[in-house]
C-alpha positions, 0 to 999 in steps of 0.5 A: 299710468297704473301698472299691471306688470313688472316682470316682462319677457320680450319675445324676438327672433323665431323662424320667419323670413323677418328674424333679423329685423325681429331681433333688432326690434326686440332689442330696442323694445327691451332697452325701452322697457328697462328704461321705463322701469320694468324688469324685462328679459329677452327671450329669443325664439329659435328657428323652430319657434321654440321658447321658454319663458323666464320664471315669474314672467307676468306678460310677454311683449311681442317683437316677432315679425312675420309667420308665427309672430303675426299669424296667431301662432305665438298668440295661441301658444301664450294663451295656452300657457295663460300668459298675457301678451301684447297686440292683437288676439289669435283670430285678428292676427291670423286675418291681418297676416293673410292678405286674402282674408284681410282684403275680404274684411276690408271690402265688407267694412267699406274700406277701399282696396285696390282692384285685384284677385287671388291666384290660387295654388297651382293655378297658372295664367299666361297674362293677368286679368287686370292691366299693367302696372300691377303688384304681385305678392305672397299673401302671408309674408311681410316686409315686402318679401316676395313682392314685385311691381310688374310693369310689362308682360315680360315681368309677369312670370318671374313675379309669380315665380318669386311670390310662390317661393314664399306662398302657393297663393298669390295676390294680384292687385292694381298698382296705385300710383301716388303716395305711400302713407301709413297710419300707426294705431295704439290701444283700442283706437289712438290714431297717430299722425300719418307718415308719408314714405318717400323712398329714393328707389322705385318703391318701398322694398326691403332695402328701403325699409331697413338699410341705412344707405337707402336714403328713404325720407319720412314726412308728416303730410298733416303738417301741410295745411294743403294735406290736412283734410286728406290726412284726416280722411286717411286716418279715418279709413285706417281706423275703420280698417283696424277696427274691422279686423278686431285689432288691439294694442298696436298696429299700422295700416299701410295705404296708397294715396292716388293723385286724385285723392283716392285712398286704398288700404293695403294691409295691417301690420299687427306687430309693427317694427320697432327699429330705428327706421320704424314708423310706429316710433316715428309717429309716436314721437311726432305725437309727443310720446317718447319710445319708452312710454310707447312701449309701456302703453303697448305692454299695459294693454297686454291680455290673454284671450 
């Protein structure tokens, strides 16, 4: 691989609800880039998202999750400084992070999404407009923060209250039974193997994603010939969603696969996790891409604007 960069700043931390996971991702990426031969330095953003870049930094590797890191904020700041950065640009990041916007983009592009609607700030409903079970979530959060699966009427009001702790708007979607699949993508469109997430709890919440004792299993459904055609269709839908958002560098499209084979896109994670539990590194390893090489590929695709 022809290298464009040598001195790299790895940005992590920040003021989002995902700060601690960002620090773990950042440390992992830092070690991988150093192993790959880069002069990489950590840059830990404070809780007001303030940071200084080391002298001589040629590019920024973004390991920031959640608000400011994934919503276009840090991307705009780095563009103002003239510094190339990894991942999607300002507008794509903003739209990917906001599920009200990304749902609309997916629908225009013919990407299937669960039936649902947005409940605007200050709007109250005694009952949802769609049947139980359903999902209630804040549109501008990640890592399942503020998300509830609502199965009965008594859970509706508490779910709205929880979601609105994090965002005044609320996304209400039909709960799609079946399997939790995700498709990591790097570069302009290198689609990695589908990963199926099998949590031991009812659904893939924050603890199932990041806790060592949660017992979540990860399998590659494409290994089973019975799933080969479904996995290929899922990858095609994921790539269509990624490109509809104008994503680049890296991303991970989360989907639900219904028992009848229906595939529904949920969101794009524009800066996927890079922890020991994270799905992008797992899929890359399955495709024969070691973690240091994965981080190098992402870095060398960095750009400004």
